[in-house]
C-alpha positions as CSV (number, residue, x, y, z in Angstrom):
1,M,-5.7,-32.6,-32.9
2,S,-2.8,-31.5,-30.7
3,V,-2.8,-30.4,-27.1
4,A,-0.3,-27.9,-25.7
5,K,0.9,-27.3,-22.2
6,V,2.5,-24.1,-20.7
7,I,5.2,-24.1,-18.0
8,E,6.8,-21.2,-16.4
9,I,10.6,-21.0,-15.9
10,S,13.1,-18.4,-14.8
11,A,16.5,-17.9,-16.4
12,E,19.5,-15.6,-15.8
13,S,22.5,-14.1,-17.6
14,K,25.2,-11.6,-16.9
15,S,25.1,-10.5,-20.6
16,G,21.5,-9.4,-21.2
17,F,17.9,-10.3,-21.5
18,E,18.3,-11.9,-24.9
19,D,21.0,-14.2,-23.5
20,A,18.8,-15.1,-20.6
21,I,16.0,-16.1,-22.9
22,K,18.3,-18.2,-25.0
23,N,19.7,-19.9,-21.9
24,G,16.2,-20.6,-20.5
25,I,14.9,-22.2,-23.8
26,E,18.1,-24.2,-24.3
27,T,18.0,-25.6,-20.8
28,A,14.3,-26.3,-20.9
29,S,14.7,-28.2,-24.2
30,R,17.0,-30.7,-22.5
31,S,14.1,-32.1,-20.6
32,V,10.9,-30.8,-22.4
33,E,10.2,-32.0,-26.0
34,N,8.3,-30.3,-28.7
35,I,8.7,-26.7,-27.5
36,K,6.9,-24.4,-29.9
37,G,7.1,-21.0,-28.4
38,A,7.6,-18.8,-25.4
39,W,6.7,-15.4,-24.1
40,V,8.5,-13.2,-21.6
41,S,6.1,-12.6,-18.7
42,E,8.6,-10.5,-16.6
43,Q,12.1,-9.0,-16.8
44,K,14.3,-8.0,-13.8
45,V,17.8,-6.8,-13.3
46,H,20.2,-7.3,-10.4
47,V,21.9,-4.1,-9.3
48,E,25.1,-3.9,-7.1
49,N,26.7,-0.6,-6.3
50,G,24.6,1.2,-8.7
51,K,25.5,-1.0,-11.7
52,V,23.5,-3.7,-13.4
53,T,25.2,-7.1,-12.7
54,G,22.6,-9.6,-14.0
55,Y,19.5,-10.0,-16.0
56,R,16.6,-12.4,-15.2
57,V,13.5,-13.3,-17.3
58,D,10.4,-15.3,-16.3
59,L,9.3,-17.3,-19.4
60,R,6.1,-19.1,-20.2
61,V,7.1,-21.9,-22.5
62,T,4.5,-23.7,-24.7
63,F,5.1,-27.2,-25.8
64,V,2.9,-29.8,-27.6
65,L,2.0,-33.0,-25.7
66,Q,2.4,-36.3,-27.5
């Protein structure tokens, strides 16, 4: 039997939401083992002078405990 845990993280990118997701998972995997999945709970953009300057996602990351 396995037991999973869910943590919530935020990640940003200047390129887009997909890049922010990838950055978040890659960074989380440096300190969290056995990541099995994630879902985006929220998406936000930063706007300056009427232009989108950054993308932010809040992720819920699931990993299996050992």
